[in-house]
C-alpha positions as CSV (number, residue, x, y, z in Angstrom):
1,X,-183.1,172.8,24.9
2,X,-183.6,172.8,28.6
3,X,-185.8,170.2,30.2
4,X,-187.4,169.5,33.5
5,X,-185.4,167.2,35.8
6,X,-188.5,165.0,36.3
7,X,-187.7,162.3,33.7
8,X,-184.0,162.2,34.6
9,X,-184.9,161.7,38.2
10,X,-187.3,158.8,37.5
11,X,-184.7,157.1,35.3
12,X,-181.9,157.6,37.8
13,X,-184.0,156.1,40.6
14,X,-184.9,153.1,38.5
15,X,-181.4,152.6,37.2
16,X,-179.7,153.0,40.7
17,X,-177.5,155.9,39.7
18,X,-177.5,159.7,40.5
19,X,-177.5,162.8,38.3
20,X,-175.0,165.4,39.3
21,X,-176.1,169.0,39.9
22,X,-173.0,171.1,39.2
23,X,-173.3,174.8,40.2
24,X,-172.3,177.4,37.6
25,X,-170.6,180.7,38.4
26,X,-169.8,182.1,35.0
27,X,-169.3,181.3,31.3
28,X,-166.2,179.1,31.9
29,X,-168.0,177.0,34.5
30,X,-171.1,176.5,32.3
31,X,-169.1,175.6,29.2
32,X,-166.9,173.1,31.1
33,X,-169.9,171.3,32.6
34,X,-171.9,171.2,29.4
35,X,-169.0,169.9,27.3
36,X,-168.1,167.2,29.8
37,X,-171.8,166.0,30.0
38,X,-171.8,165.8,26.2
39,X,-168.5,164.0,26.0
40,X,-169.7,161.4,28.6
41,X,-173.3,161.3,27.3
42,X,-174.5,162.1,30.8
43,X,-177.7,164.0,31.8
44,X,-176.8,167.1,33.8
45,X,-178.4,169.7,36.1
46,X,-176.9,173.1,36.1
47,X,-177.4,174.7,39.6
48,X,-177.6,178.4,40.2
49,X,-177.6,179.8,43.7
50,X,-179.3,183.2,44.3
51,X,-175.8,184.7,44.9
52,X,-174.4,183.3,41.7
53,X,-177.5,184.6,39.8
54,X,-176.9,188.0,41.2
55,X,-173.2,187.8,40.4
56,X,-174.0,186.9,36.7
57,X,-176.3,190.1,36.7
58,X,-179.6,188.2,37.1
59,X,-181.5,185.0,36.3
60,X,-182.5,186.3,32.9
61,X,-178.9,186.6,31.9
62,X,-178.1,183.1,33.2
63,X,-181.1,181.5,31.3
64,X,-180.2,183.3,28.1
65,X,-176.5,182.3,28.3
66,X,-177.3,178.7,29.1
67,X,-179.9,178.3,26.4
68,X,-177.6,179.9,23.8
69,X,-174.6,177.9,24.8
70,X,-176.6,174.6,24.6
71,X,-177.5,175.5,21.0
72,X,-174.1,176.9,19.9
73,X,-172.2,173.9,21.4
74,X,-174.6,171.4,19.8
75,X,-175.4,169.8,23.2
76,X,-177.8,166.9,22.8
77,X,-177.8,165.4,26.3
78,X,-180.6,166.3,28.7
79,X,-179.9,169.6,30.6
80,X,-182.0,171.1,33.4
81,X,-181.4,174.7,34.6
82,X,-182.2,174.6,38.3
83,X,-182.4,177.3,41.0
84,X,-180.4,176.1,44.1
85,X,-181.6,176.9,47.6
86,X,-184.2,179.3,46.3
87,X,-186.2,181.8,48.4
88,X,-189.9,182.1,47.8
89,X,-189.4,185.3,45.7
90,X,-186.4,183.7,43.9
91,X,-188.5,180.8,42.7
92,X,-190.9,183.2,40.9
93,X,-188.0,185.2,39.4
94,X,-186.5,181.9,37.9
95,X,-189.9,180.8,36.6
96,X,-190.2,184.1,34.7
97,X,-186.6,184.0,33.5
98,X,-187.1,180.6,31.9
99,X,-185.5,178.1,34.2
100,X,-186.7,174.5,33.8
101,X,-186.4,173.5,37.4
102,X,-186.6,175.3,40.8
103,X,-185.7,174.5,44.4
104,X,-187.6,176.1,47.3
105,X,-185.6,176.0,50.5
106,X,-188.1,176.6,53.3
107,X,-186.2,174.6,55.8
108,X,-185.5,177.7,58.0
109,X,-189.2,178.5,58.3
110,X,-191.5,176.9,60.9
111,X,-192.7,173.6,59.3
112,X,-196.3,174.9,58.7
113,X,-195.0,177.9,56.8
114,X,-192.6,175.7,54.8
115,X,-195.5,173.4,54.0
116,X,-197.8,176.3,52.8
117,X,-195.2,177.9,50.6
118,X,-194.1,174.5,49.2
119,X,-197.7,173.6,48.4
120,X,-198.2,176.8,46.4
121,X,-194.9,176.4,44.5
122,X,-195.5,172.8,43.7
123,X,-198.8,173.8,42.1
124,X,-197.1,176.6,40.0
125,X,-194.3,174.2,38.9
126,X,-197.0,171.6,38.0
127,X,-198.9,174.0,35.8
128,X,-195.8,175.0,33.9
129,X,-194.2,171.6,33.6
130,X,-191.2,172.5,35.7
131,X,-189.5,170.2,38.2
132,X,-189.4,171.3,41.8
133,X,-187.2,170.3,44.8
134,X,-188.2,171.1,48.4
135,X,-186.1,170.8,51.5
136,X,-186.8,169.4,55.0
137,X,-184.2,169.7,57.8
138,X,-181.5,172.2,57.0
139,X,-178.2,171.2,55.4
140,X,-175.1,172.1,57.5
141,X,-172.7,174.9,56.6
142,X,-173.5,178.1,54.8
143,X,-175.2,178.5,51.4
144,X,-175.6,182.1,50.4
145,X,-176.1,183.4,53.9
146,X,-178.4,180.6,54.9
147,X,-176.6,178.8,57.8
148,X,-177.6,175.3,58.7
149,X,-176.3,173.0,61.5
150,X,-176.4,169.8,59.5
151,X,-179.4,168.4,61.3
152,X,-181.2,165.2,60.4
153,X,-184.7,165.7,58.9
154,X,-187.9,164.3,60.5
155,X,-189.0,161.4,58.3
156,X,-192.7,162.3,59.0
157,X,-192.2,165.9,57.8
158,X,-190.4,164.5,54.8
159,X,-193.5,162.4,53.9
160,X,-195.8,165.4,54.3
161,X,-193.7,167.5,51.9
162,X,-193.2,164.5,49.5
163,X,-196.9,163.9,49.4
164,X,-197.4,167.4,47.9
165,X,-196.1,166.0,44.6
166,X,-192.6,167.5,44.6
167,X,-190.3,166.1,42.0
168,X,-187.4,165.5,44.4
169,X,-186.8,165.9,48.1
170,X,-183.7,167.3,49.8
171,X,-183.5,166.0,53.3
172,X,-180.8,166.7,55.9
173,X,-178.9,163.5,56.8
174,X,-176.0,165.1,58.5
175,X,-174.5,166.6,55.3
176,X,-172.8,169.9,55.2
177,X,-172.1,172.6,52.5
178,X,-168.5,173.4,51.9
179,X,-165.5,171.6,53.4
180,X,-166.3,168.9,56.0
181,X,-164.6,169.4,59.4
182,X,-162.2,166.7,60.7
183,X,-164.7,165.6,63.4
184,X,-167.6,165.2,61.0
185,X,-169.5,162.0,62.1
186,X,-170.5,161.0,58.5
187,X,-173.9,160.7,56.8
188,X,-176.8,159.3,58.9
189,X,-177.8,156.3,56.8
190,X,-180.3,155.4,59.6
191,X,-182.1,158.7,58.9
192,X,-181.9,158.1,55.1
193,X,-183.4,154.6,55.4
194,X,-186.2,155.9,57.6
195,X,-187.0,158.7,55.2
196,X,-186.9,156.3,52.2
197,X,-189.4,154.0,54.0
198,X,-191.8,156.9,54.5
199,X,-191.5,158.5,51.0
200,X,-191.3,155.4,48.8
201,X,-190.2,156.1,45.2
202,X,-189.5,159.8,45.8
203,X,-186.0,160.7,44.3
204,X,-183.9,162.1,47.2
205,X,-181.2,164.8,46.9
206,X,-177.8,164.9,48.6
207,X,-176.6,168.4,49.1
208,X,-173.0,169.2,50.1
209,X,-171.5,166.5,47.9
210,X,-167.9,167.8,48.3
211,X,-165.7,165.7,50.6
212,X,-168.2,162.9,51.3
213,X,-166.2,159.6,50.9
214,X,-166.9,157.6,47.7
215,X,-168.3,154.6,49.6
216,X,-170.8,156.8,51.4
217,X,-171.9,158.4,48.1
218,X,-172.4,154.9,46.6
219,X,-174.4,153.7,49.6
220,X,-176.6,156.8,49.5
221,X,-177.4,156.1,45.9
222,X,-178.3,152.5,46.7
223,X,-180.7,153.9,49.3
224,X,-182.6,156.2,46.9
225,X,-180.5,159.3,46.4
226,X,-180.9,160.3,42.7
227,X,-179.4,163.8,42.6
228,X,-176.1,164.9,44.1
229,X,-175.0,168.5,44.3
230,X,-171.4,169.5,43.7
231,X,-170.1,173.1,44.0
232,X,-167.2,173.5,46.4
233,X,-165.0,170.8,44.8
234,X,-165.2,172.5,41.4
235,X,-164.3,175.8,43.0
236,X,-161.3,174.3,44.7
237,X,-160.1,172.6,41.5
238,X,-160.4,175.9,39.6
239,X,-158.6,177.8,42.3
240,X,-155.7,175.3,42.5
241,X,-155.1,175.1,38.8
242,X,-155.3,178.9,38.4
243,X,-152.9,179.4,41.4
244,X,-150.4,176.9,39.8
245,X,-150.5,178.8,36.4
246,X,-149.7,182.1,38.1
247,X,-147.1,180.7,40.5
248,X,-145.3,179.2,37.6
249,X,-145.2,182.6,36.0
250,X,-147.1,181.5,32.9
251,X,-149.2,184.7,33.0
252,X,-145.9,186.6,32.4
253,X,-144.9,184.6,29.3
254,X,-145.9,185.8,25.9
255,X,-149.7,186.3,25.8
256,X,-150.2,184.4,29.0
257,X,-152.1,187.3,30.5
258,X,-154.9,186.8,28.0
259,X,-157.9,185.8,30.1
260,X,-158.6,182.9,27.7
261,X,-155.2,181.5,28.5
262,X,-155.2,182.5,32.1
263,X,-158.6,180.9,32.8
264,X,-158.0,177.7,30.7
265,X,-156.2,175.6,33.4
266,X,-159.1,176.2,35.8
267,X,-161.6,175.4,33.0
268,X,-159.8,172.1,32.3
269,X,-159.7,171.3,36.1
270,X,-163.5,171.8,36.3
271,X,-163.9,169.4,33.4
272,X,-161.7,166.8,35.1
273,X,-163.6,167.1,38.4
274,X,-167.1,166.9,36.7
275,X,-165.9,163.8,34.8
276,X,-164.7,162.2,38.0
277,X,-168.1,162.8,39.7
278,X,-170.2,161.7,36.8
279,X,-168.3,158.4,36.7
280,X,-168.7,158.0,40.5
281,X,-172.4,158.8,40.4
282,X,-173.0,156.3,37.5
283,X,-174.6,158.7,35.1
284,X,-172.1,158.2,32.2
285,X,-173.9,157.0,29.0
286,X,-177.4,157.5,30.6
287,X,-178.4,160.6,28.5
């Protein structure tokens, strides 16, 4: 059964740990993340970008697959199915498809428009018992065609959006989607502390979790980050393991061409990466 992320966020904030949002791209990804969460007894958020939703033929397909998989695998830990960096239209599509959580990314709109659309969607989520994440200050790098420069959010704007009653708030603190460049100055803990001071007990979200040093991740959690998004690192792990399998010629041995064999090393690599992150975030045994 899918749940809203509200309770897991409240518990994470109180317990000084973070719940990982791991983005899914297909069946292998979903299965690997769910099985790892169950093995480690960790709550988990499955993230779906609009591009990944389209790739998997639509949000209805995704919701049906995830719900069925949770049931068939006997998953008992708390699982939220969450739209990642949703457009205004995408949020409504996911609500209809049966997602339990949505993110509205209005950071590229003028602030007043972001506020108006966020207000409306918070009301919708509230009525339906869904959790909702909103964003202030764009996250650097590219996420499905939305390019952000990694700016730092305005703490006052963060407070205005937080006061709408959002479940969790994504605020830019110098973080970037994808691989971090060599000259990246690091997270702005000064901005994070200023935001935390304004928003109080609002769970904060750290996007672009790939490549941020472990000590920075732990410090961010201590300053109120309760949800951390991971996508690129799982993709890189999958790619590396799959490349190794083919380079070693294993796809040419016996039934090595069978997709169930061909995709298995990548599947296992995702599981290992998710385990590593759940241990780092402190969510193991918190389901």
